[in-house]
C-alpha positions in Angstrom: 2.1 24.1 23.2 0.9 21.1 25.2 0.6 17.8 23.3 -3.1 17.3 23.9 -4.3 20.7 23.1 -5.8 21.1 19.6 -4.5 24.0 17.6 -6.6 26.1 15.2 -7.4 24.5 11.9 -6.5 26.0 8.6 -9.2 28.6 7.7 -12.1 26.8 6.0 -11.0 23.3 7.1 -12.8 21.5 9.9 -10.7 19.3 12.2 -10.1 15.9 10.7 -12.0 12.9 12.0 -10.3 9.9 10.4 -6.9 8.4 9.5 -7.8 8.8 5.8 -8.5 12.6 6.2 -5.4 13.1 8.3 -3.3 11.2 5.7 -4.6 13.5 2.9 -3.8 16.7 5.0 -0.3 15.4 5.8 0.4 14.3 2.3 -0.4 17.8 1.0 2.2 19.3 3.3 4.8 16.7 2.4 4.3 17.2 -1.3 4.6 21.0 -0.8 7.6 21.1 1.5 9.3 17.6 1.3 9.0 14.8 3.8 11.9 15.7 6.0 10.9 19.3 6.3 7.4 18.5 7.7 6.9 17.8 11.4 4.1 16.0 13.3 3.3 19.4 14.8 3.0 20.9 11.3 0.6 18.2 10.2 -1.5 18.4 13.4 -1.8 22.2 13.1 -2.9 21.9 9.5 -5.4 19.2 10.4 -6.8 21.2 13.4 -6.0 18.6 16.0 -3.5 18.2 18.8 -0.3 16.3 18.7 -1.7 13.6 21.0 -4.7 13.1 18.6 -2.3 12.7 15.7 -0.7 9.7 17.5 -4.1 8.1 17.9 -4.3 7.7 14.1 -0.6 7.1 13.3 2.2 5.8 15.5 4.8 8.0 13.7 5.1 10.5 10.8 6.6 7.6 8.7 3.3 5.8 8.9 1.2 8.6 7.6 2.0 8.2 3.8 0.7 4.6 4.1 -2.8 5.7 5.1 -5.0 3.0 6.6 -2.7 0.2 5.5 -4.0 -2.3 8.1 -7.5 -1.9 6.7 -6.2 -2.7 3.2 -4.4 -5.9 4.5 -7.6 -7.0 6.2 -9.5 -6.5 3.0 -6.9 -8.5 1.1 -7.1 -11.4 3.6 -10.9 -11.4 3.3 -10.6 -11.5 -0.5 -8.2 -14.4 -0.4 -10.4 -16.3 2.1 -13.3 -16.2 -0.3 -11.4 -17.6 -3.3 -12.6 -21.1 -4.2 -9.9 -23.7 -3.8 -10.5 -24.8 -7.3 -8.9 -21.5 -8.5 -5.2 -22.1 -9.2 -2.8 -20.6 -6.7 -1.0 -18.3 -9.2 -4.3 -17.0 -10.5 -5.7 -16.4 -7.0 -2.6 -14.4 -6.0 -2.6 -12.4 -9.2 -6.2 -11.4 -8.9 -5.8 -10.6 -5.1 -2.8 -8.4 -5.8 -4.6 -6.6 -8.6 -7.6 -6.0 -6.4 -5.4 -4.8 -3.5 -4.1 -2.1 -5.8 -7.3 -1.1 -7.5 -8.6 2.4 -6.5 -11.4 4.6 -7.8 -10.4 6.7 -10.8 -10.8 9.9 -8.8 -8.3 8.7 -6.2 -5.6 7.7 -8.6 -3.9 11.1 -8.9 -3.5 11.2 -5.1 -2.4 7.6 -4.9 0.3 8.3 -7.5 1.6 11.2 -5.4 1.5 9.0 -2.3 3.4 6.2 -3.9 6.0 8.6 -5.3 6.7 9.7 -1.7 6.9 6.2 -0.4 9.2 4.9 -3.2 11.4 7.9 -3.7 12.0 9.3 -0.2 15.2 7.8 1.3 14.0 8.4 4.8 11.0 6.1 4.3 12.9 3.2 2.6 13.7 1.4 5.9 10.3 2.0 7.4 8.6 0.7 4.2 10.4 -2.6 4.7 8.2 -3.2 7.8 5.0 -2.6 5.8 6.3 -4.8 2.9 6.9 -7.6 5.4 3.3 -7.4 6.7 2.0 -7.6 3.1 4.3 -10.5 2.2 3.1 -12.4 5.3 -0.5 -12.3 4.0 0.6 -13.8 0.7 2.9 -16.3 2.3 0.2 -17.5 4.7 -2.3 -18.0 1.9 0.2 -19.8 -0.3 1.2 -22.0 2.6 -2.3 -23.0 3.3 -2.9 -23.9 -0.4 0.3 -25.9 -0.6 0.1 -27.6 2.8 3.4 -26.2 4.0 4.6 -23.9 6.8 4.2 -20.1 6.2 7.8 -19.7 7.1 9.0 -22.2 4.5 11.2 -21.3 1.5 8.4 -21.7 -1.0 5.9 -19.6 0.9 8.5 -16.9 1.6 9.6 -16.8 -2.0 6.0 -16.6 -3.2 5.4 -13.5 -1.0 8.6 -11.9 -2.2 7.9 -12.6 -5.8 4.4 -11.1 -5.6 5.9 -8.0 -3.9 8.6 -7.7 -6.6 6.0 -7.8 -9.4 4.0 -5.1 -7.6 6.9 -2.8 -7.0 8.1 -3.1 -10.6 4.6 -2.3 -11.8 4.6 0.8 -9.6 7.9 2.0 -10.8 6.7 1.8 -14.4 3.4 3.4 -13.5 5.1 6.4 -11.9 7.2 6.9 -15.0 4.3 6.7 -17.4 1.2 8.8 -16.6 -0.8 7.0 -19.4 -0.2 3.5 -17.9 -2.9 1.6 -16.0 -1.6 0.3 -12.7 -3.7 -2.8 -12.5 -2.8 -3.7 -16.1 0.9 -3.5 -15.3 0.5 -5.7 -12.3 -1.5 -8.3 -14.3 1.1 -8.2 -17.1 3.9 -8.6 -14.6 2.4 -11.9 -13.3 1.8 -13.2 -16.8 5.3 -12.3 -18.0 7.1 -13.7 -15.0 5.2 -17.0 -15.4 6.5 -17.1 -19.0 10.0 -16.3 -17.9 10.1 -19.2 -15.5 8.3 -21.6 -17.9 5.0 -21.9 -15.9 1.8 -22.5 -17.9 0.0 -19.4 -18.7 -3.2 -18.9 -16.7 -4.8 -16.1 -18.8 -3.8 -12.5 -19.0 -7.2 -11.1 -19.9 -9.1 -9.0 -17.4 -11.6 -11.1 -15.5 
């Protein structure tokens, strides 16, 4: 099979036309067979596209479970840019992280499956570190701007890593408890960590 020739789509399914659609198709296969057992050709065939078209959407199979992550980062930057400087830094970061991880109710079951793949597949652990670094950089740059320090400084770097740690801990709890609300866990993580380190509480109620 030549790389740029589309293969027949699964009966009843039209060829995909977006990264989000391709991500859903690929995730279905991964959940059914396991990440390591699915190839790019398998995903392209199920999506009704050619191998070359797959790589227009994702640079590798490892990127697929992340969906359109760059769009989410852009949305997070835009959200932070609109936060008034009068809002305390900790509160601004808390609310931004909560919003970044807020999805419509009908998308949550699929998001839960996606995150289980990302957090529980050994093959993806190293690759995920690259995505985490991109996410931490957004937080560090915002914190640095607020504090008047370099984005590469200890405090900015630590702030990004702390926000990521809270988020990952919330996801781990969420994946274990189907009744838990992800955004509530993230918000609680920020409030409780502030209490642990003795920082003034800045309100745990939903805004």
